[in-house]
N, C-alpha and C positions, 0 to 999 in steps of 0.2 A: 300332475299325478305321479309320474315316474319319480320325480324328485322327492316327493313325500315318502314313497315306498323305499327309496334308497336311504332316506334319513332314518326310517324305522329299522331297516336292516342294520344300519350302522349303530343305532342305539342298542339293538339286540346284541351285536358283537361286543360293544363296550360293556353291556351288562353282564354277559357271560364271562368276559375277561375279568371284570371286578369280582364276580362270584368265585372264580377259581383262585384269585389272589387274596380273597378276603381273609383266609386264616393267617396269612403272613401280615396283612395290614392290621388285623386285630392284635396280633402278637407284637407288632412294632409299636402300635399306639400304647398298649398296656405296659410293655416291658422296656421300651426305649424312650418314646416321646414323653410319656407321663412322668417317669422318674427324672428325666432331664429337666423338664420345665418345673417340676416340683423342687428340685435342688436349687434351681435359679431363684425361685420364690423364697425358699427357706434361708438362702444366703443373706437375705435382707431382714431376717427375723432372729429373735432369740427363742430358741426352740429346744426343749429337752425331752421330747417324746411324751412325757407324762402329762404336762400341761399344754394348753393350746399355744400355738406360735404367736409371738408378739412382735409386730412390725417395728424395726429400729432403723430402717434405712441403710445407709452406708457404714454404720458403726462397726460391724464385723470387719469390714475391709480396712477401716481406719485403725482399729486395734491391731490387726495383723501387721500392717505396714509400719506403724509408729511404735508399737510397744511389745512386739512378740519376738524375743531373741531366739527362741527355739525354731521359729519359722525360718529365720535366716540360716541357722545351722543346718536344718534339714534340707533347705534348697541348695546350700553349698555342697553338702555331701552328695546330693543327688546329681548335681551338675558335674562334680568331679568324677563320680562313678560313671556317669554316662559318657563323658569324653574319653576316659581311659578305656572303658569296655568297647566303645565303638571303634576306636583306633586300633587297639590291640586285637580285638575279635575279628575285625575286617582283614588285617594283615595275616593273622594265623589261619583263618578259614580259607582265604585266597591261596596262601602258600600250600596248604594241605590239598586243595583242589588241583593245583598245578602238579603236585607230586603224584596224586592218584591218576591224573590224566596221562602221565608219562609211564605208568606201570599198568597198562590195561590188561596184561595177561593175568594178573592176580588182583585186578581192581575190585572185583565184587567182594572178595574177602576183606580187603582193607576198608572198602566203603561201609561194610557192615560193622567193622571194629570202630570206625570213627563215628558212626551214627548211633551206636548202642547207648552211649551216655545220655543222649538227648531223650531217650525213651524213659529214663528214670523220672519219677515224680520229683518236682522241685524240692520238696521237703527231704526226701531220701537222699538226693544228690548233695544237698547242702550239708546234711549230717555226715555223710561219707567224707566230704571235703574238709569239714571241720576236724575230723579224725586224721585225715591224710596230712593236714597242715598243722597238726598239734605240735607246739614248740618243744615238748619233752620227748614224746615217743612217736611222732608222726614220721611217715616214710620219707617225705621230702626233706625234712631237716636231718634225718639220719644219713641220707645220701650226701647232703651238703657238708655235714661234719666229716664224713669219710673222705670227701674231696678237699677238706681243710678250707671250706668256704664259710664265711659267717652266716649263721642260720637265723633268719628273722623270727620274731615271736608271733607273726601272722595275726590271728584274731585276738591275741592278748596285747597287741601294740596298736595304738590308734593310727600310727603312720603306715602300718602294713595291713590293716584290716580290709580296706577297700581293694588294694591290689590282690588280696587273697580271693575276694569275690570276683574280681576280673578274671583271674585264672579259672575259677569255676565256670564263668561264662564262656571262656574259650574252650574249655573241656566239653561243654554241651553245645558246641556250635555246629553240630551235625547237619541240621537243615540248611544253614548257609553254605556249608561245604557242598552239599548235593546241588544246590542252585548254581553255584559257581561251576561245578563240574559239568552239569548238563549244558551250561552256556559255553564252556570251553570245547565240549565235544561237538557243538553245533557251529563252530567257526569254520569258514571256508578254507579248505586246504590249498586252493590255488594261490591265495595271497601269500602263504608261507613259502610255497614253491618258488614264486617269483622273487621273494625276498632272499631265499637261499641262492638262487641263480645270480642275484646282484651282489652276493657276498655279505649279506647281513648276518651279524652275530646273533646268538640266542638272546643275550641280554638286551640288545638293541630291539630285536623283534618283540620281546616282552613289553618294553615300554613304548614302542612306536606302533605296534600292531595289536597285540593281545589286549592290553589295558584299554586303549581307545575303543576297540570293538566291544569290550565288556563293560564300558562305562555306564550304559543304561542299567545293567544288572547291579553293578556296584552302587549306583545311585539309589536303586530300590532297596537294597540291603541296608545301606547306611541310614536311609530315612526310617525304615522299620526298626532298626536297632536304636536309633535316637528315641523314638516313641516308646519302645519297650524299656529302655534304660530309665527314662523319666518316670515310668510307672512301677519301678522295682519295689517289691514288697516282701515276698516270701523269703528270699535268700537272706536279706538283712534281718528279718524277724527271727528266723531260725538261728542264725549265727550270733546275733547280738541281743536278742530279746527286744521287748517293746521300748526299752530305754536306749537301745543302740550301743551297748557297751562293746569295746572299751571307750570310755570318755565321750560317749555320744557319737563316735565316728561312724557307726553303722545305723544311725537314725536317718532314715530316708523319708522323703516327703509323703509317700503313701502310708508309711507307718505312723506319721504324725497325724494324718487325716483319720486313720483308724483309731488312734488313741483319743483324739478329741470326740469322735463320734460314739465309740463303744466303750471307752473307759470312763470318760467324763460326761458323756451324753450331751455334749454341746453340738447338737445337730446343725444348728444354724451356722455356727462358727466353722464346723467341718465342711458344710456346703460352700461357704465362702472360700475356704482353702482349696476345695476341689475346682472351683471356677478359676482361681488363680493358677492352678496347675494346668488347666485347659489353655489359658492364655499363654503361659510360659511354653507349653508344648507347641502351640501354634507359632509362636515367635521363633523358637529354635528350629522347627521344621521349615519355616519360611527362609531363615538364614542359611540353613544347610542347602536347601533347594536352590537358592540364589547363587551360592558359592559353587556347588557342584554342577549346577546347570550350565555354567560357562565351559566346563570341561567334559560334558556329556555329548557323545556322538551318536546320532541316530541315522541309520541307513535309510535311504529313500526307496 
């Protein structure tokens, strides 16, 4: 009898818990699970929104892999941008965090200055950067000419267009800077005191103490940057249009999915492209996790 009563109480607790989380469960099923499974189904169909979907099996994937040259161009651009932005953005944001950590007296002012660009909407920030890097009258090129340094054509040159967007990413790296700075300020001081007593130089302490202790934070930021870089859309669309000018150098994978889905209404083909992006993202994340995991130090 007591066991039956306990079971009833447990069922009531579970029912109340499900009742309280039901809004989230309904929202998840409607706005996450259903679109996800629908896109998987449509990736095996020929579907243009107007007419019913027609099952064609793996044909979309075969067409992408075997005969779509734009697919390979888009994925090359995306991978190139991701690698550059992750490496350059990580180094710049970590260096800025180190600088801010050493000037704590006026740190709040500089933290605000470095964080402000990340508040700008992506569209406004990209338009501003296109103007700043304008090859004719942009501020950056004017300074370079004043210093007698060759000035790139930036978004007018296919070799410099992606580096221009990488600079934009580093300019809006405020959130990563704040994460690194908070981690730096949480490091134990006694470790550095012991290192100074042993005659350890600052450069040695940076590479032997600071970076190993911050390796979990670096690992997290790199993983999130890789995922974000592979999903880049807005910056390339604003700077280069849907065709990714100049010469398709700014045609990113997300833009190609958008073009197939909403310009050509090839929803089945776009769904297949999306699942390929998911697979590529999973592979890249696993590779980065495997490589950086060897050098990540976790305190017990």
